[in-house]
N, C-alpha and C positions, 0 to 999 in steps of 0.2 A: 685479133685480141678484143677489139671493141664489140664484135658480135658475140664473143664468148662470154663477156660480162654484161651483155644486153644494154650497151650504151648507145645513145643516138649520136649521129654525126651532125645533127642540126645545130645551128649557131645561135638559136633564139635565146638561149638561157646561159649566158656567161655574164652574170650581173656585176661581179666585182673586178672591174677592169680599169686600167689607166692608160690613156693614149698620150704619147708625146711626139710632137712633130718638130724637128730641128734639122739644121744643116748637117750636123755630123752623123746623126742616126735617128731614124724614126723607130719608136718601139711600142710594143703592146705588152702590158703587164697584166697577167691574170692572177688576182689575189686569191689565196687560200687562207681563210680566217684561221687564227691560232698558229700561224707559221710566220712569226715576226712581222705581222701585217702592219702594226703601228710604226715600227722602225722603218719599214719599207716606205710607208707614206711620208714619214719625216724626211727620209733621204730624197724622195722624189720631189718634195716641196723645195728643198734646197737646189736640187738639180734643175728644176723648172723655174727657179727664181720666183716662187710664190711666197717667199718670206725674206726678211732682211736678216734673220738669224743665221749665223754661220756655223754654229755648233749644232749638229743634228739633234742631240739628246736634249737640247734646251727648248725644243718645240714641244708644246703640250700635246698630250694625246687627244684632248678634245678638239684642238685646232686641226690636227692631222686628219681627224675623222669628220671634219666639217662636210655637210651634205653636198655642197657644190664645189668642192675644192678641185676636183679633177674631171676632165672630159671622159665619158664612158661610151661604150658601144651604142647605147640607146640614143646618144646625141648625133648619130650618123645615119645616113641612108644605107639601104642594103648594098647598092653598088660600091659605096665608100668602104663599107665593112669588108666586102669581098676583096677590094684592092688592098686594104691593110693586111688581110690574112695572107695575101700573096707576096707582098713586098716589105712589110715591116719586120723587124727583129722581134720575136715573140718569146717571152719567158714567164715561168711560174716557179713557185717553190712549194715543196710538199714535206710531209712529216710522217713518221710512223703513225698509222691511223688510231691506234689505241692510246698512244702517248698524247696525240692531239686531243682525243676525247677526254683524257684525264686533265689535260691543261685547260680545256673549256670548263670542266667541272670546277676546278680550283679557282679559275679566274672569275667565273660568273656566279658561283653558288657558295664557295667556301670563304673567299677573301672578302674584305670589307672595302672594296673600291667603290668609288662613286657610281661607276657604271654597273656595279653588281646589284644595286638596289632594284632596278627594273627586273632583272632576272629572278631575284628572290621573290618579288611580288608576282610576277607573271608565271614563272615555272616552279619555283620552290614551294609555294603554297599548294599548287596543284599536285605536285609529286608527293608531298606529305599526305594529302587527302587520299590519293590513289593507292599508295604503297606502304602506308604505315597504319596498321590497325591500332585503334585506341590512342591515336595521337593526342597530345595535350592541346588545350585551347591556344596556348602560346605558340606552339609549333605550327598550328594551322593558320594562325594570324600572321606570323612573321616569315615562315618558310626559309629560315636562315640556318637550319641545322640538317639539311639534306645529306644523307650518306652517299658515297659513290655508288654503292649497290642499288640504292633507290633511284639515283639518277640514271644508271645504266639500264635498269628495268624500264624506266620511262622511255629512254632512247630506243630500246629494242621493241617497244610496243607502239611507237608513234612515228613511223617512217614515211607516212604519206606527205607530210609537210614539215620536215625537220628544220630547226633553226640553223642558220648558216654557220654558226660556231661549232656545230657538230655534224653538219651535213657532210656526206662523203666528198672528199676532195675531187674525185673524178666527176661528180655532178657540178661542182662549183667552177672548176677551171676547164672542163670539157676537152680533154686531150684528144678525143676522137673527132672533135669539130675543129680544133685549133692544132695545127702542126707546129708545136713549140720548137724553137731553135735551142732553147736551154730549159731543162727541168732541174732546178737546184734542189738540194735537200737541207733540211734543218740541221742534220747531223754534221754537215760541213758548211754551215750557213755563211760564215765570214769569208771563207775561201771562194765559195761559189758566187756569192753576191759581188765580191770585188772583181771576179772574172767578168761578170756582166757589166759592171760599172766602168771597167777599164776600157770598154768599147764605146762608152758614152761620154765620159768626162775624164779629164786629167786630174781633177781636183777633188771630186767627191768620192768618199769611200764609206763602206758600211761600218757602223759603230761596233766596237768590240762588245761582246756579251759580258756583263759584269761578273758573272759566276756561272759555273756549270748548271745545267737544267736540273732542278730538284725533281721535276716531273719524271725525267728519264731515270733518275737514281732510284725512285720508289715504285716505278711502273710494275715490275715483276711481282713484288710482294702485294701490291694492290690488286693485280689481276688474279693472283693465286688465291686471294680471299673470296673471289666471286664464285657462285655456284657454277658447276661445269656447264650446265645447259644454257645459262645466261651468257657465259663467255663464248660458247659456240654460236649463239645467236648474234652477238656483236661481230664475231669474225665473218659471219655470213653477210651482215649489213655492209661491212667495209671490204668485201671480197674484191671489188673492182680496184680499190686503192692498193690492196696488197699485191694484186697481180700486175697492174699497170705500172706501179712505181717501185716494184722489186723490194717489197718488205715481207718479212716472215711473220705469220700470225703467232707462232710459238716463240717465247722469249727464253 
């Protein structure tokens, strides 16, 4: 399958990883951004005793994403990494590729989160300039009103160095380089996450999602509004994700 979707088996590029070494179980977590990544980091902080906070959701997102919070593959030598891949329990979580793309758009370009400011300045203004003829001076200056079609057009045209929030999951977690013991899914997140955690801790469990994903509820209508050729291009970009993780392009 890896050859069919032209994925490398090289281990050099699995950037979003967390390594935990403990008596009960050593594990290797490959993060896929926009798949409950913040909550996973909160859970791992509690599990690894990196905080005195006992309620997972009380940990701020900014603290969970602190630069040096967790050990990563780059902190280890090649022989150490090879040993981990052979002996550690390895897991990752994935999501429908186009739902994940829509989630990235909403989280980084549509909402008014503190973390969204950078994305609107870095990507929003560029997208408006490239994909909106006769854009207003305000839109060019702020980049805060990008449509999903404009964002999707940008993603479809700039795949050489995609941002990790919309980079294909197969490139982020490298399932052809890492023989994961568990590949959980966002659609069954709580159940799959607690299955993993039950092998690590008797006390820590994954937090309940406060409400059903609004992204999933509106995905079909959002995709139906895209030009057919653009949708086909997105499906090609995320082909490896569809095939490796058993998702259907058509909704």
